[in-house]
C-alpha positions as CSV (number, residue, x, y, z in Angstrom):
1,X,96.6,85.2,110.3
2,X,97.9,88.7,109.6
3,X,96.0,91.4,107.8
4,X,97.6,92.3,104.5
5,X,98.9,95.9,104.8
6,X,101.9,95.9,102.4
7,X,101.2,96.8,98.8
8,X,102.8,95.3,95.7
9,X,105.6,97.9,95.1
10,X,106.3,97.9,98.9
11,X,106.6,94.1,98.9
12,X,109.0,94.1,95.9
13,X,111.2,96.7,97.5
14,X,111.3,94.8,100.9
15,X,112.1,91.5,99.2
16,X,115.0,93.1,97.1
17,X,116.4,94.9,100.1
18,X,116.1,91.8,102.3
19,X,117.9,89.6,99.8
20,X,120.6,92.3,99.2
21,X,121.3,92.5,102.9
22,X,121.5,88.7,103.3
23,X,123.7,88.5,100.3
24,X,125.9,91.1,101.9
25,X,126.3,88.9,104.9
26,X,127.6,86.0,102.9
27,X,129.9,88.2,100.7
28,X,131.3,90.1,103.7
29,X,131.1,87.5,106.5
30,X,134.4,88.4,108.1
31,X,133.6,91.9,109.2
32,X,133.2,93.0,112.8
33,X,129.5,94.0,112.4
34,X,128.6,91.6,109.5
35,X,125.9,90.1,111.6
36,X,123.9,93.3,111.1
37,X,123.3,92.1,107.5
38,X,121.1,89.4,108.9
39,X,118.6,92.1,109.8
40,X,117.6,91.7,106.1
41,X,115.5,88.7,107.3
42,X,113.0,91.3,108.6
43,X,112.1,93.1,105.4
44,X,112.3,89.8,103.5
45,X,109.8,88.1,105.8
46,X,107.4,91.1,105.8
47,X,107.7,91.3,102.0
48,X,106.9,87.6,101.6
49,X,104.1,87.6,104.1
50,X,102.6,90.9,103.0
51,X,102.0,92.1,106.5
52,X,104.1,94.5,108.6
53,X,103.3,94.7,112.3
54,X,104.6,98.3,112.7
55,X,102.4,99.4,109.9
56,X,99.4,97.9,111.7
57,X,100.3,99.7,114.9
58,X,100.7,103.0,113.1
59,X,97.6,102.5,110.9
60,X,99.5,102.5,107.6
61,X,98.2,100.5,104.7
62,X,99.9,100.5,101.3
63,X,97.6,98.0,99.7
64,X,95.2,99.2,97.1
65,X,91.6,99.1,98.3
66,X,89.0,97.2,96.2
């Protein structure tokens, strides 16, 4: 469905950052702006899927070519 444009190191970083932000939401759920931690869903999803729409728009590809 989506063209893969996120490399392996980029994917790992996105998944770790996404999980850390989501964990921050559950650990600090009572703060005024704690809902911003839920933005971690975006890097988590792009890391798991391996495709990033802004990368496609900008013509960036971090995948190694074969």
